[in-house]
C-alpha positions as CSV (number, residue, x, y, z in Angstrom):
1,M,16.1,23.7,3.4
2,G,12.4,24.1,3.6
3,L,9.7,21.9,2.1
4,V,9.0,22.0,-1.6
5,L,6.3,21.3,-4.1
6,L,2.9,22.2,-2.5
7,W,0.0,19.8,-3.3
8,A,-3.7,20.5,-2.7
9,L,-5.5,17.4,-1.8
10,S,-9.3,17.2,-1.6
11,G,-11.0,15.3,1.2
12,A,-14.1,15.1,3.3
13,A,-12.7,18.0,5.4
14,G,-11.8,20.1,2.4
15,A,-8.5,20.9,0.9
16,Q,-5.4,19.6,2.6
17,A,-2.0,21.2,1.9
18,V,0.7,18.5,1.5
19,E,4.3,19.4,0.8
20,V,7.2,17.2,-0.3
21,S,10.2,17.0,2.1
22,P,13.6,17.8,0.7
23,A,15.1,14.8,2.6
24,T,17.2,12.5,0.5
25,R,17.6,9.5,2.9
26,A,15.1,7.5,4.9
27,A,17.0,8.0,8.2
28,Q,16.5,11.8,8.0
29,V,12.8,11.5,8.4
30,D,12.5,8.3,10.6
31,L,11.3,6.0,7.9
32,I,12.3,2.6,9.1
33,D,12.3,-1.0,7.8
34,V,9.4,-2.9,9.3
35,A,11.4,-6.1,9.2
36,R,13.6,-4.7,11.9
37,L,10.7,-4.7,14.3
38,A,8.8,-7.8,13.0
39,P,11.3,-10.1,11.3
40,D,8.7,-12.8,10.5
41,V,6.6,-10.6,8.2
42,V,6.8,-11.6,4.6
43,A,7.8,-8.8,2.2
44,D,6.7,-9.1,-1.5
45,M,7.3,-5.5,-2.5
46,R,5.6,-5.6,-5.9
47,Y,6.9,-2.2,-7.2
48,A,10.5,-3.3,-6.7
49,G,10.1,-5.9,-9.3
50,A,8.2,-6.4,-12.6
51,H,5.1,-8.1,-11.3
52,N,2.9,-5.0,-10.9
53,F,0.4,-3.2,-13.1
54,T,3.1,-1.2,-14.9
55,G,4.9,-4.4,-16.0
56,A,8.3,-3.1,-14.8
57,P,10.2,-2.1,-11.7
58,V,9.0,1.3,-10.5
59,P,11.4,4.3,-10.0
60,G,12.2,4.9,-6.4
61,Y,12.2,1.2,-5.4
62,A,15.9,0.3,-5.2
63,A,15.3,-2.6,-2.8
64,P,12.3,-4.8,-1.8
65,V,12.0,-3.2,1.6
66,C,8.9,-2.0,3.5
67,L,9.6,1.4,5.0
68,L,7.1,3.2,7.3
69,L,7.4,6.1,9.6
70,S,8.3,4.8,13.1
71,P,4.9,5.1,14.8
72,A,3.2,3.2,11.9
73,A,6.0,0.6,11.7
74,R,5.7,-0.1,15.4
75,A,1.9,-0.4,15.2
76,L,2.3,-2.8,12.3
77,A,4.7,-4.9,14.3
78,Q,2.0,-5.2,17.0
79,V,-0.5,-6.4,14.4
80,Q,2.0,-9.1,13.4
81,E,2.5,-10.1,17.1
82,D,-1.2,-10.5,17.6
83,L,-1.5,-12.6,14.4
84,R,1.4,-14.9,15.2
85,A,-0.7,-16.6,18.0
86,Q,-3.3,-17.4,15.3
87,G,-0.9,-19.1,13.0
88,L,-1.0,-16.1,10.7
89,R,1.5,-13.7,9.2
90,L,1.3,-10.4,7.3
91,K,2.4,-10.3,3.7
92,L,3.5,-6.8,2.8
93,L,2.9,-5.7,-0.8
94,D,3.7,-1.9,-0.6
95,C,4.4,0.5,2.2
96,Y,6.0,4.0,1.9
97,R,5.9,5.0,-1.8
98,P,8.2,7.7,-3.1
99,V,6.6,10.6,-5.0
100,R,8.6,9.7,-8.1
101,A,6.9,6.3,-8.1
102,V,3.5,8.0,-8.0
103,E,4.5,10.2,-11.0
104,R,5.5,7.0,-12.9
105,F,2.1,5.5,-12.2
106,V,0.4,8.6,-13.6
107,Q,2.7,8.5,-16.7
108,W,1.8,4.8,-17.2
109,A,-1.9,5.5,-16.9
110,R,-1.8,8.2,-19.6
111,D,0.0,5.8,-22.0
112,L,-3.1,4.2,-23.5
113,A,-1.1,2.2,-26.0
114,D,0.6,0.2,-23.2
115,Q,-2.0,-2.6,-22.5
116,R,0.4,-5.4,-21.5
117,T,-1.0,-5.9,-18.0
118,K,-4.7,-5.4,-18.8
119,P,-5.6,-9.1,-18.6
120,E,-4.3,-9.5,-15.0
121,F,-5.0,-6.1,-13.5
122,Y,-7.9,-4.3,-15.2
123,P,-9.7,-6.9,-17.5
124,N,-13.1,-5.2,-17.1
125,L,-12.0,-1.5,-17.5
126,D,-10.7,0.7,-20.2
127,K,-7.3,2.0,-19.3
128,A,-8.6,5.5,-19.8
129,A,-10.8,5.1,-16.7
130,L,-8.0,4.2,-14.3
131,L,-6.6,7.7,-13.8
132,G,-8.6,9.4,-11.0
133,D,-10.7,6.6,-9.6
134,Y,-8.0,4.0,-9.3
135,I,-4.6,5.8,-9.9
136,A,-4.4,9.2,-8.1
137,E,-1.9,11.9,-9.0
138,T,-1.0,12.0,-5.3
139,S,-0.8,9.1,-2.8
140,G,-1.2,8.8,0.9
141,H,1.5,6.1,0.7
142,S,4.0,8.9,0.1
143,R,3.3,10.3,3.6
144,G,4.8,7.1,5.1
145,A,1.9,5.7,7.1
146,T,-0.1,3.7,4.5
147,V,0.5,0.0,3.8
148,D,-0.9,-2.6,1.3
149,L,-0.9,-6.1,2.6
150,T,-2.7,-9.4,3.0
151,L,-2.7,-12.4,5.3
152,L,-0.8,-15.7,5.2
153,R,-1.7,-18.9,7.1
154,C,1.4,-20.7,8.2
155,E,1.4,-24.4,9.2
156,G,4.3,-26.9,9.3
157,G,6.8,-24.4,7.9
158,R,4.6,-23.6,4.9
159,C,2.6,-20.4,4.3
160,E,-0.3,-19.8,2.0
161,E,-2.2,-16.6,1.2
162,L,-5.8,-16.5,2.5
163,D,-8.3,-16.2,-0.3
164,M,-9.4,-12.5,-0.5
165,G,-11.4,-12.8,-3.7
166,T,-9.1,-10.7,-6.0
167,P,-5.4,-10.2,-6.4
168,F,-3.6,-7.1,-5.1
169,D,-4.0,-4.0,-7.3
170,F,-7.0,-5.5,-9.1
171,F,-8.8,-2.5,-10.6
172,D,-12.4,-3.5,-10.2
173,T,-15.3,-3.1,-7.8
174,R,-14.8,-6.7,-6.8
175,A,-11.8,-5.4,-4.8
176,N,-14.0,-3.2,-2.7
177,T,-13.7,-4.4,0.9
178,D,-17.4,-5.0,1.3
179,S,-18.1,-6.1,-2.3
180,P,-21.2,-8.3,-2.5
181,L,-19.4,-10.2,-5.2
182,A,-16.9,-11.6,-2.7
183,G,-17.9,-15.1,-1.4
184,P,-18.6,-15.8,2.3
185,T,-15.1,-17.1,3.0
186,Q,-13.4,-14.2,1.1
187,R,-15.5,-11.7,3.0
188,Q,-14.6,-13.4,6.3
189,H,-10.9,-13.2,5.4
190,R,-11.2,-9.5,4.5
191,Q,-13.0,-8.7,7.7
192,Q,-10.4,-10.7,9.7
193,L,-7.7,-8.5,8.2
194,V,-9.7,-5.3,8.8
195,A,-10.2,-6.2,12.4
196,A,-6.6,-7.1,13.0
197,M,-5.4,-3.8,11.6
198,A,-8.0,-1.7,13.3
199,R,-7.0,-3.0,16.7
200,H,-3.7,-1.1,16.3
201,G,-4.9,2.1,14.6
202,F,-5.1,1.2,10.9
203,A,-8.1,2.3,8.9
204,N,-9.1,0.5,5.7
205,Y,-9.8,2.2,2.4
206,P,-13.1,0.8,1.4
207,M,-12.2,0.7,-2.3
208,E,-9.3,-1.7,-1.7
209,W,-9.4,-4.6,0.8
210,W,-5.5,-4.5,1.0
211,H,-5.1,-0.7,1.7
212,F,-4.7,0.6,5.3
213,T,-3.6,3.9,6.8
214,Y,-2.3,4.4,10.4
215,R,-4.4,7.1,12.3
216,P,-3.6,9.7,13.3
217,E,-1.0,10.0,10.5
218,P,2.4,11.1,11.9
219,T,3.0,13.7,9.1
220,P,-0.4,14.3,7.4
221,N,0.9,17.4,5.6
222,T,4.3,16.0,4.4
223,A,5.1,13.6,1.6
224,Y,8.6,12.1,0.9
225,D,10.6,11.3,-2.1
226,V,13.6,9.4,-0.6
227,P,14.4,6.1,-2.4
228,V,13.4,2.8,-0.9
229,E,16.8,1.1,-0.2
């Protein structure tokens, strides 16, 4: 079978054609569980549970597992290896994201009557403003090389998140990586994460301190809709 469902994505270099693979299983396209390579990472896969901006588990997430294409997964394991010597760990919040999950995000964003998660995730914005600037109709996560994550400091068998200034998926300019509203310690922690990821090929998305894409992307023109399981 060939690829289906052509997307046209805009970018700095112009339109980029992205097609959705017809694969039905992760193994068919070399999406692998990062925990196989870095067993000490902490996975808190938000869309597999109800603690996310939609307020419910998201379609496509059948298990709380971080899948990435093999080159990105191996690079992320190297990041974790570097951080281990500093008493730090990665906490993974989202990795590969099925196309069906992105479609659910868009459906949620268009349902202006559902305001249940506004106090936690978008207190300073009208929900009508989320689609486009914050929730895109297509996502780089679906191409298998983008990850959302934060840092943990681990001492004496206990791990605590570093203070990044905002929670994950906080729709606000305060979540911009270089936001002037972040305090000195928060900015230091953000830059520490950016530097650790950059050493192994991950570029930060400036609108979100937690969002990184492995470069060059292994399949920049292919998205996937296999379930996370």
